[in-house]
C-alpha positions as CSV (number, residue, x, y, z in Angstrom):
1,M,-165.2,73.0,107.6
2,D,-168.8,72.5,108.9
3,D,-172.0,72.5,106.9
4,G,-173.9,73.4,110.1
5,D,-176.5,70.7,109.7
6,D,-177.5,68.0,112.3
7,Y,-177.8,64.4,111.0
8,T,-179.9,61.6,112.3
9,E,-180.3,57.9,111.6
10,E,-182.7,58.8,108.8
11,D,-179.8,60.4,106.9
12,A,-177.3,58.6,104.7
13,L,-174.1,60.1,103.5
14,I,-173.6,59.1,99.8
15,V,-170.0,59.6,98.8
16,I,-169.8,59.5,95.0
17,D,-166.7,58.1,93.2
18,P,-163.9,59.4,95.5
19,Q,-161.3,57.7,93.3
20,V,-157.7,58.4,92.1
21,D,-158.7,58.8,88.4
22,F,-161.0,61.7,89.3
23,C,-158.2,63.6,91.2
24,P,-155.4,65.7,89.8
25,A,-153.0,63.5,87.7
26,G,-155.8,61.0,87.2
27,R,-157.2,59.8,83.9
28,L,-160.3,62.0,84.2
29,A,-159.1,64.6,86.6
30,V,-161.5,67.0,88.3
31,A,-159.8,70.2,89.4
32,E,-159.1,70.2,93.2
33,G,-160.8,66.8,93.4
34,D,-158.3,65.7,96.0
35,A,-159.0,68.7,98.2
36,I,-162.4,67.3,99.4
37,M,-161.2,63.8,100.3
38,A,-159.9,64.4,103.9
39,P,-163.0,66.7,104.7
40,I,-165.3,63.9,103.4
41,A,-163.6,61.4,105.7
42,A,-164.1,63.7,108.6
43,L,-167.7,64.3,107.7
44,A,-168.5,60.6,107.5
45,E,-167.8,60.3,111.2
46,R,-171.1,62.2,111.8
47,F,-173.3,59.7,110.0
48,H,-174.7,56.3,111.0
49,H,-175.2,55.3,107.4
50,V,-172.4,55.8,104.8
51,V,-172.5,54.6,101.2
52,V,-169.5,54.9,98.9
53,T,-169.8,54.4,95.1
54,Q,-167.0,53.2,92.9
55,D,-166.8,53.7,89.2
56,W,-165.8,50.2,88.0
57,H,-165.5,50.0,84.2
58,P,-164.3,47.0,82.2
59,A,-161.7,47.7,79.6
60,G,-163.2,48.9,76.3
61,H,-166.3,50.4,78.0
62,S,-168.8,51.9,75.5
63,S,-168.4,55.3,77.3
64,F,-164.7,55.5,76.5
65,A,-163.7,57.6,73.5
66,S,-161.1,55.0,72.7
67,S,-163.9,52.5,71.9
68,H,-165.2,54.7,69.1
69,P,-162.6,55.2,66.2
70,G,-162.5,58.8,65.1
71,R,-164.0,60.2,68.3
72,R,-162.3,62.3,71.0
73,A,-162.7,62.5,74.7
74,F,-165.7,64.8,75.6
75,D,-167.4,64.3,72.3
76,T,-171.1,63.5,72.6
77,I,-172.7,60.6,70.8
78,C,-176.0,58.8,70.8
79,L,-176.0,55.2,72.1
80,P,-179.0,52.9,72.2
81,Y,-180.1,54.4,75.6
82,G,-179.6,58.0,74.7
83,E,-177.0,60.8,74.6
84,Q,-173.6,59.9,76.1
85,V,-170.5,61.9,76.7
86,L,-167.3,60.0,75.7
87,W,-164.7,60.0,78.4
88,P,-161.0,59.2,78.5
89,D,-160.4,55.6,79.7
90,H,-160.8,55.8,83.5
91,C,-161.5,53.7,86.6
92,V,-160.8,50.5,84.8
93,Q,-161.5,47.5,87.0
94,G,-158.5,46.6,89.1
95,S,-156.4,49.6,88.0
96,A,-154.6,52.0,90.3
97,G,-156.9,54.8,89.1
98,A,-160.0,52.9,90.1
99,A,-158.8,52.8,93.7
100,F,-160.2,55.1,96.4
101,H,-158.1,58.2,97.2
102,P,-156.1,57.4,100.3
103,E,-157.3,60.5,102.1
104,V,-160.9,59.3,102.0
105,A,-160.1,56.0,103.7
106,G,-162.0,56.9,106.9
107,A,-165.2,57.2,104.9
108,V,-164.6,54.0,103.1
109,A,-164.0,52.2,106.4
110,R,-167.3,53.5,107.8
111,A,-169.3,52.5,104.7
112,G,-172.0,49.9,105.2
113,L,-172.2,49.6,101.4
114,I,-169.6,50.1,98.7
115,L,-171.6,50.2,95.4
116,R,-169.7,49.5,92.2
117,K,-171.3,51.0,89.1
118,G,-170.5,51.3,85.4
119,A,-169.6,47.6,85.2
120,N,-172.0,46.9,82.3
121,P,-169.8,47.4,79.2
122,A,-172.7,48.7,77.1
123,V,-174.2,51.3,79.5
124,D,-172.6,54.0,81.5
125,S,-173.7,54.7,85.1
126,Y,-173.4,58.2,86.5
127,S,-176.0,57.9,89.2
128,A,-175.7,55.8,92.4
129,F,-179.4,54.8,91.8
130,Y,-179.7,53.9,88.1
131,E,-177.6,53.2,85.1
132,N,-177.7,55.8,82.3
133,D,-180.6,54.0,80.6
134,K,-182.6,55.4,83.5
135,V,-184.3,52.1,83.8
136,T,-181.8,49.6,85.4
137,P,-181.6,50.1,89.2
138,T,-178.4,49.6,91.2
139,G,-180.4,48.4,94.2
140,L,-179.3,51.4,96.3
141,A,-182.9,52.7,96.9
142,G,-184.0,49.3,98.4
143,Y,-180.9,49.2,100.6
144,L,-181.6,52.7,102.0
145,R,-185.2,52.0,102.6
146,D,-184.3,48.8,104.5
147,K,-182.1,51.0,106.7
148,G,-184.8,53.5,107.4
149,V,-183.1,56.3,105.5
150,R,-185.3,59.2,104.4
151,R,-182.7,61.7,103.2
152,C,-179.5,61.4,101.1
153,V,-176.7,63.8,101.8
154,I,-174.5,63.7,98.7
155,V,-170.9,64.6,98.2
156,G,-168.0,63.6,95.9
157,L,-167.1,63.7,92.2
158,A,-168.1,65.1,89.9
159,Y,-170.7,67.7,91.0
160,D,-172.2,68.3,87.6
161,F,-172.4,64.6,86.5
162,C,-172.4,61.7,89.0
163,V,-173.3,63.8,92.0
164,A,-176.1,65.7,90.2
165,W,-177.6,62.5,88.6
166,S,-177.5,60.8,92.0
167,A,-179.3,63.7,93.7
168,L,-182.0,63.7,90.9
169,D,-182.5,60.0,91.2
170,A,-182.7,60.2,95.0
171,R,-185.6,62.6,94.5
172,R,-187.1,60.3,91.8
173,D,-187.1,57.4,94.3
174,G,-188.8,59.4,97.0
175,F,-185.8,60.5,99.2
176,A,-185.0,64.0,100.3
177,A,-181.7,65.1,98.8
178,L,-179.1,67.5,100.1
179,V,-175.9,68.2,98.1
180,L,-173.1,69.7,100.2
181,T,-171.4,71.8,97.5
182,H,-168.2,72.5,99.4
183,Y,-167.6,68.7,99.5
184,T,-167.9,68.4,95.7
185,R,-166.0,69.6,92.7
186,A,-167.2,70.0,89.1
187,I,-165.9,69.2,85.6
188,A,-167.7,72.3,84.2
189,M,-168.0,71.4,80.5
190,P,-169.3,74.0,78.1
191,A,-173.1,73.6,77.5
192,P,-175.7,75.6,75.7
193,G,-176.3,78.8,77.6
194,G,-173.6,78.2,80.1
195,S,-171.9,75.1,81.5
196,S,-172.7,71.6,82.7
197,V,-172.8,73.1,86.2
198,D,-175.6,75.5,85.2
199,A,-177.6,72.7,83.6
200,A,-177.1,70.4,86.6
201,E,-178.1,73.0,89.1
202,A,-181.2,74.0,87.1
203,A,-182.3,70.4,87.0
204,M,-181.7,69.8,90.7
205,R,-183.6,72.9,91.7
206,T,-186.5,71.8,89.6
207,A,-186.5,68.4,91.3
208,G,-186.4,69.9,94.8
209,V,-182.8,69.1,95.7
210,R,-181.4,71.2,98.6
211,F,-177.9,72.7,98.5
């Protein structure tokens, strides 16, 4: 599997949430999520800069359906920072499901930064750059600028949520953004006029994200 692109020291591979809970049999499984892990590990060998994000929720996180009596997983509610999808409990700090998938170990070993996100119990964090309040930065943009990075090459899980939000925020912070779609998989929730994939792709195209 080859994306046919040449990478330089101005590129960073951003691997989004390659964790057990997002793979088949996980608490928030993405179909075929495990199929991209070994290819991502091989891809990482072509990059000088590698960043891996890790969803890292405390128990009882506000984005968990179990934290809202009467609500179900995949319901949408309004929290103080805006609309929030409620998820099954997943990637709880220190749990087996929060661990990186074993087949992505090569990429994790190459990572100059492992960025944990979603640790604030009151705010979810899809993007590698900002929490879901769209105000609180993770510090990733400053790290990348200090390394001389100009373009973010984004892979991982899930395409229509954390990958897409990371790509949009990369553009927001002045980076070029390239999503390698064959190194991602989507949740594909129903949405008005289509699915969450359609909505994510429309937003990314408008923002100038390359695929």
